[in-house]
C-alpha positions as CSV (number, residue, x, y, z in Angstrom):
1,M,0.0,-0.1,0.2
2,K,2.8,2.3,0.7
3,K,4.3,1.8,-2.5
4,L,1.0,2.5,-4.3
5,F,0.7,5.8,-2.3
6,L,4.2,6.7,-3.4
7,A,3.5,6.1,-6.9
8,L,0.5,8.1,-7.1
9,A,2.4,10.9,-5.0
10,I,5.1,11.1,-7.8
11,I,2.7,10.9,-10.8
12,S,0.5,13.5,-9.3
13,T,3.6,16.0,-8.6
14,S,5.1,15.0,-11.9
15,T,1.9,16.2,-14.0
16,A,1.3,19.1,-12.2
17,S,4.6,20.6,-13.4
18,F,3.2,20.2,-16.8
19,A,0.2,22.1,-16.2
20,A,-0.4,24.9,-18.9
21,D,-1.1,28.5,-17.7
22,E,-4.4,29.7,-18.5
23,F,-5.8,32.5,-20.3
24,N,-9.1,33.5,-21.2
25,I,-10.7,34.9,-24.5
26,T,-14.3,36.1,-24.7
27,I,-16.2,36.3,-27.8
28,K,-18.9,39.2,-27.7
29,D,-21.0,41.4,-30.0
30,H,-18.7,39.2,-32.6
31,K,-15.4,40.7,-31.1
32,F,-12.7,38.9,-29.3
33,S,-11.5,40.5,-25.8
34,P,-9.0,40.9,-25.2
35,A,-8.0,41.7,-28.5
36,E,-4.3,41.6,-28.0
37,L,-3.3,39.1,-25.4
38,T,0.5,38.5,-23.8
39,V,1.5,34.9,-22.7
40,P,4.9,33.4,-21.8
41,A,7.3,32.3,-24.6
42,D,8.5,29.1,-24.6
43,Q,5.5,27.5,-22.7
44,K,2.5,25.7,-23.7
45,V,-0.5,27.5,-22.7
46,K,-4.4,27.2,-22.5
47,L,-6.9,29.2,-24.1
48,V,-10.0,29.2,-22.7
49,V,-12.5,30.8,-25.5
50,D,-16.0,31.9,-24.2
51,N,-18.3,32.5,-26.7
52,Q,-21.2,34.7,-25.3
53,D,-23.1,35.4,-28.6
54,A,-25.9,33.2,-29.6
55,T,-24.2,32.2,-32.9
56,P,-21.1,30.1,-33.5
57,E,-17.5,31.4,-34.3
58,E,-14.6,29.7,-35.4
59,F,-11.1,30.6,-34.0
60,E,-8.8,30.3,-36.6
61,S,-4.9,31.2,-36.6
62,Y,-2.3,30.6,-39.8
63,D,0.2,31.6,-37.4
64,L,-0.6,29.3,-34.5
65,H,-2.1,26.4,-36.9
66,R,-5.2,26.4,-34.9
67,E,-8.7,26.2,-36.0
68,K,-11.8,25.7,-33.5
69,I,-15.5,26.0,-34.0
70,I,-17.2,27.3,-30.6
71,Q,-20.8,26.9,-30.7
72,G,-22.8,30.0,-29.5
73,N,-23.4,30.5,-25.5
74,S,-20.6,28.0,-25.0
75,K,-16.6,27.7,-24.4
76,A,-14.0,25.6,-25.9
77,V,-10.4,25.0,-25.1
78,I,-7.4,25.5,-27.1
79,F,-3.7,24.6,-26.5
80,I,-1.0,26.4,-27.8
81,G,2.8,26.6,-27.9
82,P,5.1,26.6,-26.3
83,L,5.5,29.6,-28.7
84,K,8.7,31.5,-29.6
85,A,8.5,35.1,-28.6
86,G,6.7,37.1,-31.3
87,T,3.2,38.1,-32.4
88,Y,0.5,35.6,-33.9
89,K,-2.6,36.6,-35.3
90,Y,-6.0,34.9,-34.9
91,F,-9.4,35.6,-36.3
92,G,-12.9,34.6,-36.5
93,E,-13.7,33.2,-39.5
94,F,-17.6,34.0,-39.5
95,H,-17.2,37.4,-38.6
96,E,-13.4,38.3,-40.0
97,N,-14.3,42.3,-40.3
98,T,-14.9,42.5,-36.3
99,A,-13.4,39.2,-35.0
100,K,-9.7,40.0,-34.8
101,G,-6.9,39.6,-32.4
102,T,-3.2,39.0,-31.6
103,I,-1.4,36.8,-29.2
104,T,2.1,38.1,-28.3
105,A,4.5,35.4,-26.7
106,K,7.3,37.4,-24.6
């Protein structure tokens, strides 16, 4: 029993060290907020995108190689990185004129 407890303790502490930092992005009125987000460079990060509009939106980024449809009034999780220092563009494919943003890794 002691060996099992020790093994579980080691697993839980090692997985905690791999946890990604979490950042929130909101979609409201077909706009991303914040439109400019800063994340740590060289680290994997977790984006939680909360679509507060009634209609779906697609988070799309050629720079980040990500695309994900977020249904209306729902949330989605998108993992990115580790990113080199720099600025990466993203947009909402369904409302490209208003849904735009950048993620800067520093």
